[in-house]
C-alpha positions in Angstrom: 23.9 -60.2 42.4 26.0 -60.4 39.2 25.4 -63.5 37.2 27.6 -64.0 34.1 26.4 -66.4 31.4 29.5 -67.7 29.6 27.6 -69.3 26.7 25.8 -66.0 25.9 26.6 -64.1 22.7 26.9 -61.0 24.8 30.6 -60.5 25.9 31.3 -61.0 29.6 32.5 -57.4 30.1 29.3 -56.1 28.6 27.2 -58.4 30.8 29.1 -57.2 33.9 28.8 -53.5 32.8 25.1 -53.8 32.2 24.3 -55.6 35.5 26.3 -53.2 37.6 24.7 -50.2 35.9 21.2 -51.7 36.5 22.0 -52.2 40.2 23.1 -48.5 40.4 20.1 -47.2 38.6 17.8 -49.4 40.9 19.3 -47.6 43.9 20.9 -50.7 45.4 23.9 -48.6 46.2 22.4 -45.8 48.2 24.9 -43.0 48.2 28.3 -41.9 47.1 30.0 -43.5 50.1 29.2 -46.9 48.6 32.4 -48.5 47.6 32.8 -51.2 44.9 35.1 -54.2 45.3 38.5 -53.8 43.7 38.9 -55.1 40.2 41.2 -57.9 41.5 38.7 -59.0 44.1 35.7 -58.9 41.8 37.6 -60.8 39.1 38.4 -63.6 41.6 34.9 -63.7 42.9 33.4 -64.0 39.4 36.0 -66.3 38.0 36.9 -64.0 35.1 40.1 -62.1 34.1 40.9 -58.8 35.6 40.8 -57.3 32.0 37.1 -58.2 31.8 36.4 -56.3 35.0 38.6 -53.3 33.9 36.7 -53.0 30.6 33.3 -52.9 32.4 34.6 -50.4 35.0 36.1 -48.2 32.3 32.8 -48.0 30.5 31.0 -47.1 33.8 33.6 -44.5 34.5 33.2 -43.0 31.1 29.4 -42.8 31.4 29.6 -41.1 34.8 28.4 -44.0 37.0 31.6 -44.5 39.0 34.3 -42.2 40.4 37.8 -43.1 41.7 39.6 -41.8 44.7 43.4 -42.3 44.6 44.4 -44.7 47.3 40.9 -45.3 48.4 39.2 -47.3 45.6 36.1 -47.0 43.3 32.9 -45.4 44.5 29.4 -44.8 43.2 29.1 -41.4 41.5 26.8 -38.8 43.0 24.6 -37.8 41.3 24.1 -40.6 38.9 23.6 -39.7 35.2 19.9 -40.7 35.6 19.4 -37.8 38.0 19.7 -35.5 34.9 18.3 -37.8 32.2 15.2 -39.0 34.1 13.7 -35.9 35.8 10.3 -36.5 37.2 7.3 -34.4 36.3 5.8 -32.6 39.3 2.6 -34.3 40.5 0.5 -31.1 40.2 1.6 -30.4 36.6 -1.3 -30.5 34.2 -0.8 -32.0 30.8 -2.1 -30.0 27.9 -5.7 -30.8 27.0 -5.7 -29.4 23.5 -3.5 -30.0 20.4 -0.8 -27.4 19.6 -1.7 -24.4 17.5 0.0 -25.1 14.2 0.9 -22.5 11.6 -1.4 -22.0 8.7 1.2 -23.3 6.3 1.2 -26.7 8.0 -2.6 -26.8 8.4 -3.1 -26.0 4.7 -0.6 -28.7 3.4 -2.6 -31.0 1.0 -0.9 -34.1 2.6 -3.1 -36.4 4.6 -0.4 -38.9 5.6 0.4 -39.6 9.2 2.4 -41.9 11.4 3.7 -45.1 9.8 2.6 -43.9 6.4 5.8 -41.9 6.2 8.0 -44.9 7.2 8.4 -46.3 3.7 8.7 -43.1 1.8 7.0 -42.7 -1.6 7.8 -46.1 -3.0 6.2 -48.0 -0.1 7.2 -51.3 1.4 9.3 -53.8 -0.6 7.7 -56.0 -3.2 5.8 -55.6 -6.5 3.7 -52.5 -5.7 3.4 -50.8 -9.2 4.0 -47.4 -7.5 4.6 -44.9 -10.4 8.0 -43.5 -11.3 10.1 -45.9 -9.2 13.4 -46.7 -10.9 15.2 -50.1 -11.2 17.6 -49.5 -8.4 19.1 -53.0 -8.5 20.5 -52.0 -11.9 22.5 -49.0 -10.6 26.2 -49.3 -11.3 27.2 -49.4 -7.7 30.8 -50.6 -8.3 31.5 -47.7 -10.6 30.0 -45.2 -8.2 31.9 -46.5 -5.2 35.2 -46.5 -7.2 34.6 -42.8 -8.2 33.7 -41.9 -4.7 36.9 -43.5 -3.3 38.9 -41.6 -5.9 37.5 -38.2 -5.1 38.0 -38.8 -1.4 41.6 -39.9 -2.0 42.2 -36.8 -4.1 40.3 -34.1 -2.2 40.4 -35.7 1.3 39.3 -33.6 4.2 38.3 -30.8 1.9 35.1 -32.7 1.1 34.3 -32.9 4.8 34.1 -29.1 5.1 31.1 -26.9 4.6 30.5 -26.6 0.8 29.3 -23.9 -1.6 25.6 -23.1 -1.6 26.0 -22.6 -5.3 27.1 -26.1 -5.8 30.4 -27.9 -6.6 32.0 -26.1 -9.6 33.0 -29.4 -11.4 29.4 -30.6 -11.0 27.9 -27.4 -12.3 30.2 -27.5 -15.3 29.2 -31.1 -16.1 25.5 -30.4 -15.7 25.7 -27.3 -18.0 27.6 -29.3 -20.6 25.0 -32.1 -20.5 22.0 -29.7 -20.7 23.5 -27.8 -23.7 24.5 -31.0 -25.6 21.6 -33.3 -24.9 18.6 -31.1 -23.8 19.0 -28.2 -26.1 19.4 -25.7 -23.2 21.4 -22.4 -23.5 23.4 -21.8 -20.3 26.7 -21.2 -18.6 27.8 -23.1 -15.5 27.2 -20.1 -13.3 23.5 -20.4 -14.0 23.4 -23.9 -12.4 22.4 -24.1 -8.8 22.7 -27.5 -7.2 19.6 -28.4 -5.1 18.3 -31.4 -3.1 16.0 -32.3 -5.9 13.2 -30.8 -8.0 10.9 -30.2 -5.0 13.5 -28.0 -3.3 14.0 -26.2 -6.6 10.2 -25.4 -6.7 10.3 -24.0 -3.1 13.4 -21.9 -3.9 11.8 -20.5 -7.0 8.6 -19.7 -5.2 10.4 -18.0 -2.3 12.4 -15.9 -4.8 9.4 -14.7 -6.8 6.1 -15.1 -5.1 4.9 -13.0 -2.2 2.3 -14.5 0.2 -1.0 -14.7 -1.6 0.3 -14.1 -5.1 -0.7 -16.6 -7.8 1.1 -19.7 -8.9 -0.4 -21.6 -11.8 0.0 -25.4 -12.0 -1.3 -28.0 -14.4 -4.5 -29.7 -13.5 -4.2 -32.7 -13.3 -0.6 -32.2 -12.3 2.2 -33.2 -10.0 0.9 -33.2 -6.4 4.3 -32.2 -5.0 4.1 -28.9 -7.0 0.8 -28.1 -5.3 2.4 -28.7 -1.9 5.6 -26.9 -2.7 4.1 -23.7 -4.1 1.4 -23.6 -1.5 3.9 -24.2 1.4 6.0 -21.2 0.1 2.9 -19.0 0.5 1.6 -18.9 -3.1 -2.1 -19.1 -4.0 -2.1 -22.2 -6.2 -4.5 -21.9 -9.1 -5.1 -25.0 -11.3 -5.1 -24.7 -15.0 -6.5 -27.3 -17.3 -4.5 -29.2 -19.9 -5.4 -30.4 -23.4 -3.6 -32.4 -26.0 -1.0 -29.6 -26.5 -0.3 -29.0 -22.8 -1.4 -26.3 -20.3 -4.2 -24.1 -21.4 -2.9 -20.5 -21.2 -6.0 -18.2 -21.6 -6.4 -16.2 -18.4 -9.9 -16.1 -16.9 -11.4 -12.6 -17.1 -11.6 -12.2 -13.3 -8.4 -14.0 -12.4 -5.1 -12.5 -11.3 -2.0 -12.9 -13.5 0.4 -15.6 -12.2 3.8 -14.8 -10.8 5.0 -18.3 -11.7 3.7 -21.1 -13.9 4.6 -24.7 -13.3 4.7 -27.0 -16.3 6.0 -30.4 -17.4 6.3 -29.8 -21.2 8.5 -32.8 -22.1 6.2 -35.4 -20.5 3.1 -34.0 -18.8 2.5 -35.6 -15.4 0.4 -37.6 -15.1 -1.3 -37.8 -18.5 1.8 -38.0 -20.6 1.3 -35.6 -23.5 4.1 -33.5 -24.9 3.6 -29.7 -25.1 3.4 -28.6 -28.8 5.9 -26.1 -30.2 3.0 -23.6 -30.7 1.9 -23.9 -27.1 5.5 -23.5 -25.9 6.1 -20.3 -27.8 2.7 -18.9 -26.7 3.5 -19.7 -23.1 6.9 -17.9 -23.2 5.2 -14.9 -24.8 2.5 -14.9 -22.2 5.0 -15.0 -19.4 7.0 -12.1 -20.9 3.9 -10.0 -21.3 2.7 -10.7 -17.8 6.1 -10.3 -16.1 5.8 -14.0 -14.9 8.2 -16.8 -14.8 7.8 -20.4 -16.1 9.1 -23.3 -13.9 10.0 -26.1 -16.4 10.1 -29.4 -14.6 11.8 -31.6 -17.2 10.1 -34.7 -15.9 11.4 -38.0 -17.2 12.6 -36.4 -20.5 15.5 -38.9 -20.6 13.1 -41.8 -20.9 11.3 -41.2 -24.2 10.5 -44.4 -26.1 8.9 -43.2 -29.4 9.7 -40.3 -31.6 12.8 -38.1 -31.7 14.3 -36.5 -28.6 12.7 -33.2 -27.7 14.6 -30.0 -26.7 13.7 -28.3 -23.5 11.5 -25.3 -23.2 14.3 -23.2 -21.8 16.2 -23.5 -25.1 13.4 -21.5 -26.9 13.4 -18.7 -24.3 15.0 -15.4 -25.5 13.6 -13.3 -22.6 15.0 -15.0 -19.5 11.5 -16.2 -18.3 12.1 -19.9 -18.0 13.5 -21.5 -14.8 14.6 -25.0 -15.8 14.8 -27.7 -13.1 15.9 -31.3 -13.2 16.9 -34.1 -10.9 19.5 -36.8 -10.9 17.7 -38.7 -8.1 15.1 -40.3 -10.4 17.6 -41.3 -13.0 20.2 -42.7 -10.5 18.7 -43.4 -7.1 16.1 -41.4 -5.0 18.1 -41.1 -1.8 20.9 -39.3 -3.7 18.8 -36.1 -3.3 20.7 -34.1 -6.0 19.0 -31.9 -8.6 19.6 -28.5 -10.1 18.1 -25.2 -11.2 19.1 -23.5 -14.4 18.3 -20.0 -13.4 17.9 -16.8 -15.5 20.8 -14.6 -14.7 18.9 -12.0 -12.5 17.7 -14.9 -10.2 21.1 -16.6 -9.6 22.1 -14.6 -6.5 18.7 -14.5 -4.9 18.3 -18.3 -5.3 21.7 -19.0 -3.9 20.9 -16.9 -0.9 17.7 -18.8 -0.3 19.5 -22.2 -0.7 22.0 -21.0 1.9 19.2 -20.2 4.4 17.4 -23.5 3.8 20.1 -26.1 4.3 23.4 -24.6 3.1 24.3 -27.3 0.5 24.0 -30.9 -0.6 26.6 -33.5 0.3 30.0 -32.4 -1.0 31.2 -36.0 -1.4 28.1 -37.0 -3.5 28.4 -33.8 -5.6 32.1 -34.5 -6.4 31.3 -38.2 -7.2 28.4 -37.2 -9.5 30.6 -34.7 -11.3 33.0 -37.5 -12.2 30.1 -39.8 -13.1 28.9 -37.2 -15.6 32.2 -36.0 -17.0 33.6 -39.5 -17.6 30.5 -40.7 -19.6 29.0 -43.1 -17.1 25.8 -41.0 -16.8 25.0 -41.2 -20.5 25.9 -44.9 -20.6 23.6 -45.5 -17.6 20.7 -43.6 -19.3 21.2 -45.6 -22.5 21.3 -48.9 -20.7 18.2 -48.1 -18.6 16.3 -46.7 -21.6 16.7 -50.1 -23.2 15.7 -52.0 -20.1 12.7 -49.8 -19.4 11.6 -50.1 -23.0 11.6 -53.9 -22.7 9.7 -53.8 -19.4 7.3 -51.2 -20.8 6.3 -53.4 -23.8 6.0 -56.4 -21.6 3.7 -54.5 -19.1 1.5 -53.3 -22.0 1.2 -56.9 -23.4 0.4 -58.5 -20.0 -1.9 -55.7 -18.8 -4.0 -55.7 -21.9 -4.2 -59.5 -21.9 -5.2 -59.8 -18.2 -7.0 -56.6 -17.4 -8.5 -55.1 -20.5 -12.0 -56.0 -19.4 -11.6 -53.7 -16.4 -9.3 -50.9 -17.8 -8.4 -49.0 -20.9 -4.6 -48.6 -20.8 -3.3 -45.2 -22.1 0.1 -45.5 -23.7 2.3 -42.3 -23.6 5.5 -41.7 -25.6 7.7 -41.3 -22.5 7.9 -41.8 -18.7 7.9 -44.6 -16.2 4.1 -45.0 -15.6 0.8 -45.7 -17.4 -2.6 -44.3 -16.8 -5.3 -47.1 -16.8 -8.8 -45.7 -17.1 -11.6 -47.7 -15.5 -14.2 -49.0 -17.9 -16.9 -48.7 -15.2 -16.9 -46.0 -12.6 -18.8 -48.1 -10.2 -15.9 -50.6 -10.0 -13.6 -48.1 -8.3 -14.4 -49.0 -4.6 -13.9 -52.7 -5.2 -10.7 -52.1 -7.2 -9.3 -49.9 -4.4 -10.1 -52.6 -1.9 -8.4 -55.3 -4.0 -5.3 -53.2 -4.3 -5.1 -52.8 -0.6 -5.7 -56.5 0.1 -3.0 -57.8 -2.2 -0.4 -55.1 -1.4 -0.1 -53.2 -4.7 -0.1 -49.4 -4.7 -1.0 -47.9 -8.1 -1.9 -44.2 -7.5 -5.4 -42.9 -8.0 -5.4 -40.3 -10.8 -7.7 -38.3 -8.6 -4.8 -37.4 -6.3 -3.4 -35.3 -9.1 -6.6 -33.2 -9.5 -7.5 -29.9 -8.0 -10.6 -28.9 -10.0 -10.6 -30.9 -13.2 -13.0 -33.8 -13.4 -12.2 -36.9 -15.3 -13.2 -40.5 -15.3 -11.5 -42.5 -12.5 -8.2 -44.0 -13.4 -5.1 -45.5 -11.7 -1.4 -44.8 -12.5 0.8 -47.9 -12.6 4.6 -47.9 -12.5 6.5 -50.6 -14.3 10.2 -49.7 -14.4 11.3 -51.2 -11.0 10.2 -54.8 -11.7 11.4 -57.7 -13.8 9.3 -59.4 -16.4 8.6 -62.2 -14.0 7.5 -59.8 -11.2 5.3 -57.8 -13.6 3.6 -61.0 -14.8 3.1 -62.3 -11.3 1.8 -59.0 -9.9 -0.6 -58.4 -12.8 -1.9 -62.0 -12.6 -2.5 -61.7 -8.9 -4.3 -58.4 -9.4 -6.4 -59.8 -12.3 -7.4 -63.0 -10.4 -8.4 -61.0 -7.3 -10.5 -58.6 -9.4 -12.2 -61.3 -11.4 -13.2 -63.0 -8.1 -14.7 -59.8 -6.8 -16.3 -58.5 -10.0 -18.0 -61.7 -11.1 
């Protein structure tokens, strides 16, 4: 029953293997006494070389479909692999009629995505989507990264294939500590650096180290939605705190419980973009010291500040060991790198390393060693400088085009830093139509409402700009404006 197609792109030995396997699975060879023709005979019958038949038989042997008897020939294996891989469900077995009982932590996750909504990750499908905080990945210096990667593999070899330290690569921790002290105004030693799989993991590690189930975690409101998920998933009771022009509002409600941890984005508040004032920073540190709480400083997009002088981090002001500083390399370099860090107060170093060891042991040793070279040899700072210039240009162009095309529908808020804008709707009643238009044309600005827990503000959308060229920005905004004008005549 074998039919070989000589003009097919599929090799002849693969065709022969597949067809014999299908015959075996179909039961056309009834038992293990079934003997196959010899390779010489089968090759002659099919008009192919004996090597072709041997390759097919070797694969069938390796997968357990055939067995050989010395001096007797080749026979069908008994049982076939499918006897184990395709067990049948008994006819009287009843399928479960109710969904599984999930844990409370899964049930309570504020994440409504499902199915294919996870397939594209945060950035969504390719194209001009205006998703906030997406980097210009086509500008990443891939050749430099691959050269450094090859060099560390050549130098360290199989050592990088072993299990690695849960603390993090020593060279990388040294490089991060140097960078933070020199360019972010931090005060630290390399032992205080713990390498993580990004800021979100740093949040979970911090919450697990400090917050018992039901204890309070403060977050900014509106604020980073992943913080709400992370601290809640770790068992904390997440309490939203309002923000004003100076940052998070500290005053504790009379009936409220003191927080164990306070999540803030002082360099560039997400999503509204203000910078925490010096007075608010010192007051926050003093509040945490008095209440025996810790501050989780997410240094969100601090490298991409476009107006005013560089701002030092909150941790550099802390004399009482109350600030846990966290940053990520993934947003600056590329998201799938999944490398970030915690700058931990000394009493928290060992507990946090233990938690990291339980969670997933460590990040990729090869990527850590490559990043250490990328930092220590100056490529990281060069990349930031180049990207800051590129993003500044795209930022100015986005502002110009958005205000020209869409100012009748939105009031664009312009922050000092970051890779997104907040666009406030001029008419609340337009929100359903605007949301429909975004879906129809395939753009995905985030609704500001996704960042709220309790705070109520006028509706707005957050637009990313960094990942797209001037031409793409113009085309995307023109398409959006034309569709809106047609709907809102």
